[in-house]
Every structure is written in C-alpha cells, then in structure tokens.
MDTraj code that builds the backbone (N, CA, C; nanometers):
import mdtraj as md
import numpy as np

residues = "UNK UNK UNK UNK UNK UNK UNK UNK UNK UNK UNK UNK UNK UNK UNK UNK UNK UNK UNK UNK UNK UNK UNK UNK UNK UNK UNK UNK UNK UNK UNK UNK UNK UNK UNK UNK UNK UNK UNK UNK UNK UNK UNK UNK UNK UNK UNK UNK UNK UNK UNK UNK UNK UNK UNK UNK UNK UNK UNK UNK UNK UNK UNK UNK UNK UNK UNK UNK UNK UNK UNK UNK UNK UNK UNK UNK UNK UNK UNK UNK UNK UNK UNK UNK UNK UNK UNK UNK UNK UNK UNK UNK UNK UNK UNK UNK UNK UNK UNK UNK UNK UNK UNK UNK UNK UNK UNK UNK UNK UNK UNK UNK UNK UNK UNK UNK UNK UNK UNK UNK UNK UNK UNK UNK UNK UNK UNK UNK UNK UNK UNK UNK UNK UNK UNK UNK UNK UNK UNK UNK UNK UNK UNK UNK UNK UNK UNK UNK UNK UNK UNK UNK UNK".split()
xyz = np.array([
    [11.2649, 13.2468, 3.6899],
    [11.3359, 13.1599, 3.5980],
    [11.3263, 13.0123, 3.6409],
    [11.3395, 12.9886, 3.7724],
    [11.3344, 12.8506, 3.8213],
    [11.1964, 12.7898, 3.7969],
    [11.0898, 12.8691, 3.8147],
    [10.9543, 12.8191, 3.7921],
    [10.9359, 12.7821, 3.6450],
    [10.9958, 12.8608, 3.5554],
    [10.9892, 12.8319, 3.4119],
    [11.0531, 12.6967, 3.3821],
    [11.1704, 12.6702, 3.4420],
    [11.2395, 12.5431, 3.4195],
    [11.1545, 12.4263, 3.4676],
    [11.0904, 12.4434, 3.5833],
    [11.0075, 12.3357, 3.6389],
    [10.8901, 12.3039, 3.5463],
    [10.8255, 12.4065, 3.4951],
    [10.7126, 12.3832, 3.4050],
    [10.7599, 12.3204, 3.2748],
    [10.8797, 12.3586, 3.2314],
    [10.9345, 12.3008, 3.1091],
    [10.9589, 12.1507, 3.1272],
    [11.0003, 12.1105, 3.2459],
    [11.0219, 11.9688, 3.2741],
    [10.8911, 11.8920, 3.2596],
    [10.7809, 11.9496, 3.3095],
    [10.6511, 11.8839, 3.2945],
    [10.6119, 11.8722, 3.1477],
    [10.6424, 11.9750, 3.0680],
    [10.6129, 11.9719, 2.9247],
    [10.6966, 11.8642, 2.8563],
    [10.8234, 11.8545, 2.8934],
    [10.9107, 11.7518, 2.8355],
    [10.8563, 11.6130, 2.8677],
    [10.8149, 11.5923, 2.9923],
    [10.7608, 11.4617, 3.0303],
    [10.6344, 11.4303, 2.9510],
    [10.5460, 11.5281, 2.9367],
    [10.4226, 11.5075, 2.8598],
    [10.4551, 11.4726, 2.7147],
    [10.5554, 11.5372, 2.6582],
    [10.5969, 11.5062, 2.5208],
    [10.6569, 11.3663, 2.5105],
    [10.7312, 11.3261, 2.6123],
    [10.7868, 11.1909, 2.6161],
    [10.6739, 11.0876, 2.6120],
    [10.5707, 11.1104, 2.6913],
    [10.4555, 11.0188, 2.6944],
    [10.3823, 11.0202, 2.5606],
    [10.3610, 11.1390, 2.5046],
    [10.2875, 11.1469, 2.3774],
    [10.3668, 11.0871, 2.2613],
    [10.4980, 11.0747, 2.2768],
    [10.5816, 11.0082, 2.1760],
    [10.6054, 10.8623, 2.2106],
    [10.5133, 10.8058, 2.2871],
    [10.5130, 10.6632, 2.3211],
    [10.6410, 10.6168, 2.3907],
    [10.6965, 10.7065, 2.4752],
    [10.8152, 10.6753, 2.5558],
    [10.9307, 10.6255, 2.4689],
    [10.9513, 10.6918, 2.3575],
    [11.0491, 10.6504, 2.2584],
    [11.1921, 10.6889, 2.2963],
    [11.2806, 10.5904, 2.2937],
    [11.4224, 10.6186, 2.3183],
    [11.4818, 10.7009, 2.2036],
    [11.4324, 10.6780, 2.0826],
    [11.4801, 10.7566, 1.9684],
    [11.4410, 10.9030, 1.9833],
    [11.3198, 10.9279, 2.0311],
    [11.2758, 11.0653, 2.0548],
    [11.3659, 11.1316, 2.1592],
    [11.3990, 11.0589, 2.2645],
    [11.4889, 11.1129, 2.3673],
    [11.6252, 11.1456, 2.3081],
    [11.6773, 11.0548, 2.2302],
    [11.8090, 11.0753, 2.1697],
    [11.8090, 11.1994, 2.0803],
    [11.7060, 11.2130, 1.9984],
    [11.7015, 11.3268, 1.9060],
    [11.6765, 11.4593, 1.9777],
    [11.6252, 11.4529, 2.1022],
    [11.6021, 11.5745, 2.1806],
    [11.7028, 11.5910, 2.2948],
    [11.8090, 11.5090, 2.2920],
    [11.9176, 11.5179, 2.3902],
    [11.8680, 11.5001, 2.5337],
    [11.7798, 11.4025, 2.5538],
    [11.7244, 11.3740, 2.6849],
    [11.7677, 11.2360, 2.7320],
    [11.7739, 11.2184, 2.8620],
    [11.8139, 11.0919, 2.9210],
    [11.6934, 10.9985, 2.9273],
    [11.6945, 10.8981, 2.8426],
    [11.5833, 10.8035, 2.8309],
    [11.5559, 10.7320, 2.9632],
    [11.6611, 10.6855, 3.0297],
    [11.6419, 10.6103, 3.1537],
    [11.5803, 10.6966, 3.2641],
    [11.6169, 10.8227, 3.2682],
    [11.5575, 10.9119, 3.3690],
    [11.4090, 10.9307, 3.3442],
    [11.3719, 10.9468, 3.2186],
    [11.2304, 10.9628, 3.1862],
    [11.1528, 10.8324, 3.2103],
    [11.2161, 10.7193, 3.1841],
    [11.1531, 10.5902, 3.2153],
    [11.1288, 10.5778, 3.3651],
    [11.2283, 10.6193, 3.4428],
    [11.2163, 10.6128, 3.5890],
    [11.1018, 10.7014, 3.6369],
    [11.0895, 10.8197, 3.5789],
    [10.9792, 10.9092, 3.6154],
    [10.8455, 10.8430, 3.5857],
    [10.8376, 10.7736, 3.4739],
    [10.7144, 10.7039, 3.4367],
    [10.6836, 10.5924, 3.5362],
    [10.7846, 10.5180, 3.5759],
    [10.7662, 10.4104, 3.6736],
    [10.7175, 10.4657, 3.8073],
    [10.7795, 10.5733, 3.8533],
    [10.7401, 10.6343, 3.9803],
    [10.5966, 10.6858, 3.9720],
    [10.5629, 10.7492, 3.8595],
    [10.4268, 10.8005, 3.8412],
    [10.3250, 10.6865, 3.8479],
    [10.3548, 10.5751, 3.7824],
    [10.2639, 10.4608, 3.7856],
    [10.2484, 10.4055, 3.9272],
    [10.3589, 10.4030, 4.0033],
    [10.3524, 10.3554, 4.1412],
    [10.2646, 10.4467, 4.2255],
    [10.2812, 10.5772, 4.2092],
    [10.2012, 10.6730, 4.2858],
    [10.0530, 10.6567, 4.2524],
    [10.0222, 10.6436, 4.1242],
    [9.8827, 10.6240, 4.0831],
    [9.8275, 10.4948, 4.1431],
    [9.9085, 10.3897, 4.1433],
    [9.8662, 10.2633, 4.2038],
    [9.8356, 10.2776, 4.3515],
    [9.9207, 10.3489, 4.4248],
    [9.8953, 10.3712, 4.5677],
    [9.7695, 10.4547, 4.5886],
    [9.7525, 10.5560, 4.5053],
    [9.6346, 10.6414, 4.5200],
    [9.5061, 10.5617, 4.4980],
    [9.5073, 10.4761, 4.3984],
    [9.3894, 10.3924, 4.3730],
    [9.3681, 10.2927, 4.4862],
    [9.4767, 10.2354, 4.5328],
    [9.4672, 10.1356, 4.6402],
    [9.4061, 10.1949, 4.7665],
    [9.4446, 10.3193, 4.7978],
    [9.3953, 10.3839, 4.9188],
    [9.2769, 10.4771, 4.8923],
    [9.2227, 10.4654, 4.7706],
    [9.1045, 10.5417, 4.7296],
    [9.1225, 10.6923, 4.7463],
    [9.2382, 10.7393, 4.7079],
    [9.2645, 10.8830, 4.7069],
    [9.2325, 10.9328, 4.5666],
    [9.1491, 11.0343, 4.5544],
    [9.1116, 11.0805, 4.4202],
    [9.2319, 11.1340, 4.3421],
    [9.2393, 11.0959, 4.2155],
    [9.3436, 11.1469, 4.1277],
    [9.3061, 11.2882, 4.0873],
    [9.3997, 11.3803, 4.1058],
    [9.3733, 11.5199, 4.0751],
    [9.5004, 11.5816, 4.0190],
    [9.4872, 11.6567, 3.9137],
    [9.6018, 11.7202, 3.8499],
    [9.6490, 11.8409, 3.9306],
    [9.7772, 11.8694, 3.9203],
    [9.8304, 11.9905, 3.9838],
    [9.8131, 12.1110, 3.8927],
    [9.7628, 12.0877, 3.7719],
    [9.7397, 12.1950, 3.6739],
    [9.8635, 12.2814, 3.6522],
    [9.9776, 12.2176, 3.6476],
    [10.1019, 12.2895, 3.6184],
    [10.1658, 12.3569, 3.7384],
    [10.1068, 12.3435, 3.8576],
    [10.1646, 12.4043, 3.9771],
    [10.2712, 12.3104, 4.0330],
    [10.3942, 12.3329, 3.9927],
    [10.5048, 12.2442, 4.0287],
    [10.5328, 12.2475, 4.1786],
    [10.4996, 12.3563, 4.2441],
    [10.5223, 12.3661, 4.3878],
    [10.4468, 12.2563, 4.4629],
    [10.3281, 12.2217, 4.4171],
    [10.2527, 12.1130, 4.4810],
    [10.3280, 11.9808, 4.4726],
    [10.3908, 11.9558, 4.3583],
    [10.4684, 11.8326, 4.3413],
    [10.5903, 11.8352, 4.4334],
    [10.6581, 11.9484, 4.4371],
    [10.7762, 11.9598, 4.5231],
    [10.7399, 11.9377, 4.6702],
    [10.6297, 11.9966, 4.7148],
    [10.5880, 11.9792, 4.8537],
    [10.5505, 11.8340, 4.8828],
    [10.4891, 11.7697, 4.7860],
    [10.4534, 11.6291, 4.8018],
    [10.5786, 11.5435, 4.8193],
    [10.6779, 11.5650, 4.7339],
    [10.8041, 11.4904, 4.7444],
    [10.8721, 11.5216, 4.8773],
    [10.8736, 11.6488, 4.9149],
    [10.9373, 11.6887, 5.0414],
    [10.8700, 11.6224, 5.1609],
    [10.7377, 11.6085, 5.1559],
    [10.6678, 11.5458, 5.2690],
    [10.7001, 11.3977, 5.2810],
    [10.7352, 11.3335, 5.1700],
    [10.7723, 11.1925, 5.1743],
    [10.9190, 11.1677, 5.2036],
    [11.0042, 11.2650, 5.1715],
    [11.1489, 11.2459, 5.1858],
    [11.2126, 11.3491, 5.2785],
    [11.1354, 11.4071, 5.3706],
    [11.1899, 11.5102, 5.4592],
    [11.3095, 11.4602, 5.5394],
    [11.3145, 11.3311, 5.5685],
    [11.4279, 11.2765, 5.6440],
    [11.5558, 11.2780, 5.5613],
    [11.5419, 11.2975, 5.4303],
    [11.6578, 11.3066, 5.3409],
    [11.6802, 11.4502, 5.2949],
    [11.6501, 11.5435, 5.3800],
    [11.6719, 11.6842, 5.3453],
    [11.8184, 11.7205, 5.3679],
    [11.8682, 11.8066, 5.2807],
    [12.0059, 11.8559, 5.2934],
    [12.0072, 12.0036, 5.2564],
    [12.0984, 12.0759, 5.3202],
    [12.1099, 12.2181, 5.2889],
    [12.2537, 12.2513, 5.2519],
    [12.2653, 12.3535, 5.1720],
    [12.3968, 12.4017, 5.1298],
    [12.4564, 12.4811, 5.2441],
    [12.5715, 12.4399, 5.2928],
    [12.6351, 12.5094, 5.4040],
    [12.7267, 12.6198, 5.3497],
    [12.7682, 12.7112, 5.4352],
    [12.8535, 12.8221, 5.3896],
    [12.9845, 12.7776, 5.3253],
    [13.0320, 12.6581, 5.3584],
    [13.1567, 12.6096, 5.2979],
    [13.1352, 12.5493, 5.1591],
    [13.0085, 12.5548, 5.1088],
    [12.9796, 12.5070, 4.9740],
    [12.9452, 12.3595, 4.9648],
    [12.9372, 12.2927, 5.0789],
    [12.9022, 12.1505, 5.0800],
    [12.7603, 12.1337, 5.1313],
    [12.6962, 12.0262, 5.0876],
    [12.5639, 11.9937, 5.1381],
    [12.5792, 11.9065, 5.2612],
    [12.4941, 11.9325, 5.3588],
    [12.4926, 11.8520, 5.4810],
    [12.3488, 11.8102, 5.5106],
    [12.3334, 11.6835, 5.5476],
    [12.2003, 11.6353, 5.5819],
    [12.1562, 11.6967, 5.7139],
    [12.0265, 11.7139, 5.7295],
    [11.9745, 11.7681, 5.8544],
    [11.9824, 11.6659, 5.9661],
    [11.9654, 11.5406, 5.9299],
    [11.9584, 11.4339, 6.0297],
    [12.0902, 11.4142, 6.1032],
    [12.2007, 11.4077, 6.0291],
    [12.3281, 11.3751, 6.0934],
    [12.4473, 11.4531, 6.0398],
    [12.4223, 11.5617, 5.9676],
    [12.5272, 11.6481, 5.9122],
    [12.6255, 11.5748, 5.8215],
    [12.5789, 11.4683, 5.7584],
    [12.6615, 11.3953, 5.6629],
    [12.6912, 11.4854, 5.5430],
    [12.8172, 11.4902, 5.5014],
    [12.8563, 11.5728, 5.3870],
    [12.8252, 11.4977, 5.2579],
    [12.7498, 11.5630, 5.1698],
    [12.7103, 11.5046, 5.0425],
    [12.7361, 11.6045, 4.9299],
    [12.7366, 11.5525, 4.8088],
    [12.7493, 11.6370, 4.6909],
    [12.6376, 11.5997, 4.5940],
    [12.6024, 11.6947, 4.5084],
    [12.5053, 11.6636, 4.4036],
    [12.5764, 11.5818, 4.2971],
    [12.5139, 11.4751, 4.2538],
    [12.5732, 11.3885, 4.1520],
    [12.6022, 11.4695, 4.0261],
    [12.7191, 11.4503, 3.9652],
    [12.7563, 11.5300, 3.8470],
    [12.6633, 11.5132, 3.7272],
    [12.5849, 11.4049, 3.7215],
    [12.4899, 11.3873, 3.6121],
    [12.3614, 11.4670, 3.6310],
    [12.3441, 11.5241, 3.7493],
    [12.2227, 11.5993, 3.7783],
    [12.2314, 11.7396, 3.7193],
    [12.1220, 11.7868, 3.6631],
    [12.1156, 11.9235, 3.6121],
    [12.1328, 12.0236, 3.7254],
    [12.0957, 11.9842, 3.8469],
    [12.1069, 12.0736, 3.9619],
    [12.2514, 12.0978, 4.0031],
    [12.3417, 12.0167, 3.9521],
    [12.4838, 12.0332, 3.9816],
    [12.5324, 12.1728, 3.9402],
    [12.4704, 12.2292, 3.8382],
    [12.5106, 12.3607, 3.7862],
    [12.4512, 12.4765, 3.8662],
    [12.3471, 12.4502, 3.9472],
    [12.2728, 12.5589, 4.0100],
    [12.2927, 12.5728, 4.1605],
    [12.3338, 12.4695, 4.2290],
    [12.3556, 12.4711, 4.3740],
    [12.2389, 12.5300, 4.4528],
    [12.1229, 12.4634, 4.4519],
    [12.0096, 12.5135, 4.5303],
    [12.0405, 12.5093, 4.6796],
    [11.9764, 12.5943, 4.7561],
    [12.0017, 12.6026, 4.9003],
    [11.9518, 12.4802, 4.9763],
    [11.8346, 12.4275, 4.9382],
    [11.7727, 12.3159, 5.0087],
    [11.7257, 12.2117, 4.9090],
    [11.7489, 12.0842, 4.9390],
    [11.7039, 11.9737, 4.8538],
    [11.6599, 11.8565, 4.9409],
    [11.5806, 11.7698, 4.8816],
    [11.5602, 11.6357, 4.9370],
    [11.6087, 11.5383, 4.8305],
    [11.6616, 11.4257, 4.8746],
    [11.7160, 11.3274, 4.7815],
    [11.6542, 11.1924, 4.8092],
    [11.6602, 11.1058, 4.7076],
    [11.6028, 10.9725, 4.7234],
    [11.7088, 10.8649, 4.7361],
    [11.8299, 10.8949, 4.6922],
    [11.9325, 10.7904, 4.6885],
    [12.0690, 10.8523, 4.7144],
    [12.1560, 10.7745, 4.7770],
    [12.2955, 10.8136, 4.7982],
    [12.3837, 10.7106, 4.7297],
    [12.4817, 10.7602, 4.6547],
    [12.5747, 10.6736, 4.5824],
    [12.7163, 10.7139, 4.6227],
    [12.7979, 10.6147, 4.6566],
    [12.9362, 10.6447, 4.6922],
    [13.0296, 10.5995, 4.5818],
    [13.1047, 10.6955, 4.5286],
    [13.2125, 10.6660, 4.4326],
    [13.3346, 10.7410, 4.4837],
    [13.3764, 10.8440, 4.4134],
    [13.4875, 10.9258, 4.4627],
    [13.4432, 11.0138, 4.5781],
    [13.3124, 11.0450, 4.5835],
    [13.2497, 11.1215, 4.6911],
    [13.1174, 11.0528, 4.7245],
    [13.0508, 11.1057, 4.8238],
    [12.9168, 11.0593, 4.8551],
    [12.8193, 11.1534, 4.7855],
    [12.7475, 11.0992, 4.6867],
    [12.6604, 11.1799, 4.6017],
    [12.5135, 11.1556, 4.6319],
    [12.4342, 11.2620, 4.6186],
    [12.2887, 11.2533, 4.6261],
    [12.2355, 11.2374, 4.4842],
    [12.1346, 11.1522, 4.4679],
    [12.0698, 11.1361, 4.3379],
    [11.9193, 11.1534, 4.3547],
    [11.8530, 11.1780, 4.2425],
    [11.7079, 11.1969, 4.2404],
    [11.6674, 11.3089, 4.3368],
    [11.7118, 11.4274, 4.3064],
    [11.6912, 11.5446, 4.3921],
    [11.5644, 11.6205, 4.3569],
    [11.5093, 11.6846, 4.4572],
    [11.4016, 11.7803, 4.4391],
    [11.4374, 11.9043, 4.5192],
    [11.4295, 12.0183, 4.4554],
    [11.4557, 12.1447, 4.5241],
    [11.3359, 12.1762, 4.6127],
    [11.3648, 12.2180, 4.7350],
    [11.2579, 12.2539, 4.8286],
    [11.2883, 12.3910, 4.8888],
    [11.1910, 12.4423, 4.9593],
    [11.2073, 12.5674, 5.0336],
    [11.2211, 12.5342, 5.1816],
    [11.3068, 12.6065, 5.2491],
    [11.3285, 12.5851, 5.3918],
    [11.1979, 12.6014, 5.4706],
    [11.1140, 12.6920, 5.4277],
    [10.9904, 12.7205, 5.5011],
    [10.8906, 12.6056, 5.4968],
    [10.9043, 12.5132, 5.4040],
    [10.8116, 12.4002, 5.3962],
    [10.8369, 12.2982, 5.5067],
    [10.9597, 12.2853, 5.5495],
    [10.9945, 12.1798, 5.6446],
    [10.9210, 12.1906, 5.7782],
    [10.9102, 12.3081, 5.8383],
    [10.8332, 12.3141, 5.9639],
    [10.6862, 12.2750, 5.9461],
    [10.6315, 12.2973, 5.8272],
    [10.4922, 12.2595, 5.8007],
    [10.4748, 12.1080, 5.7948],
    [10.5702, 12.0395, 5.7321],
    [10.5511, 11.8972, 5.7022],
    [10.6275, 11.8031, 5.7948],
    [10.7248, 11.8558, 5.8671],
    [10.8083, 11.7647, 5.9470],
    [10.8585, 11.8315, 6.0750],
    [10.7722, 11.8990, 6.1461],
    [10.8176, 11.9752, 6.2611],
    [10.8750, 11.8874, 6.3724],
    [10.8205, 11.7686, 6.3925],
    [10.8740, 11.6797, 6.4968],
    [11.0147, 11.6346, 6.4598],
    [11.0352, 11.6009, 6.3335],
    [11.1678, 11.5624, 6.2852],
    [11.2670, 11.6763, 6.3060],
    [11.2269, 11.7984, 6.2752],
    [11.3151, 11.9132, 6.2894],
    [11.3514, 11.9395, 6.4344],
    [11.2563, 11.9196, 6.5249],
    [11.2873, 11.9334, 6.6667],
    [11.3890, 11.8300, 6.7110],
    [11.3708, 11.7063, 6.6614],
    [11.4636, 11.5984, 6.6941],
    [11.6043, 11.6308, 6.6433],
    [11.6128, 11.6878, 6.5242],
    [11.7425, 11.7210, 6.4650],
    [11.7984, 11.8517, 6.5165],
    [11.7160, 11.9265, 6.5931],
    [11.7575, 12.0550, 6.6483],
    [11.8027, 12.1508, 6.5378],
    [11.7292, 12.1516, 6.4275],
    [11.7644, 12.2356, 6.3130],
    [11.7230, 12.3784, 6.3358],
    [11.5990, 12.3979, 6.3793],
    [11.5481, 12.5317, 6.4032],
    [11.5274, 12.5479, 6.5527],
    [11.5730, 12.6553, 6.6059],
    [11.5539, 12.6816, 6.7482],
    [11.4082, 12.7220, 6.7721],
    [11.3454, 12.6613, 6.8724],
    [11.2052, 12.6920, 6.9016],
    [11.1982, 12.7729, 7.0286],
])
top = md.Topology()
chain = top.add_chain()
for i, resn in enumerate(residues, 1):
    res = top.add_residue(resn, chain, resSeq=i)
    for name in ("N", "CA", "C"):
        top.add_atom(name, md.element.get_by_symbol(name[0]), res)
traj = md.Trajectory(xyz[None], top)
C-alpha cells in the first residue's frame, strides 16, 4: 500500500507539471500548490547540480525507493525514529520532535524518517519528511551511526 501511495505522488507531480504548474488545477484537485512549487524548485536545483558536476540525468523509472535512498543519503544527519513512547527522537542528539500536522505522514506514523526543516511553535515539528528504512542507514552513513552509537557493532 505504501509503495502505491509513493507512485501516486509521482503521478500527481507529473500531472502538476503537465498542467503548467497551475494553482487553479491544484485547487480543483485539493492539492497544496506551494508544496508542489517547492518540489519543482528542488527538482530544478538538483538538475542544476547534476549538470554542473556532469552527472548524467537518469530517470528512476517509477522506483520511488531510489529517490528515498537519495534523500536519506543527503539528510542522514536529520534522521529520526519513532520511539516506544510514540515520540520521534533524532539519532544525533535524541531531540524530541513531532511530525508537522500539515504533513500527510502525520496520519501514518512511520518508524523512520529524515527531515529537512525544524519549526518550533507549540511543539518542535519536523517538516519536509521522507520515509526511510532503518537498514539503509548503515549503508549510507555508517560513520555517523558509530558516532551516534545507534547500532552496536
């Protein structure tokens, strides 16, 4: 089911682009225009970096796991896991965080996430989340994990 949702997100983004990034299209489809704009901005930045460093542009062909692993490799220092008490704690310093209430992930409580931003209001919230698998972290950030003493070696 989760893989279906991820692929649907890619389809929604493709439709947003094919509708010329229309705010009216977002409104009529009950989508957050600013979030889709942000995704477009990030995508353009990534493409710019890839061209700058002469990295070939290659599609993931709908394999969302590749995108998740890519994000995790860039934001591994912002990894957080759901603790038994129902709160998220960062791996780096055990800071207690919550998923921002505007996030769709707020309804699902994934076990592991990486985040791009922290916002403090009534609580300390994580924003711009990507769900990850615990098993990916030793592959992409083993030195960081040793430093944080997350996994016993």
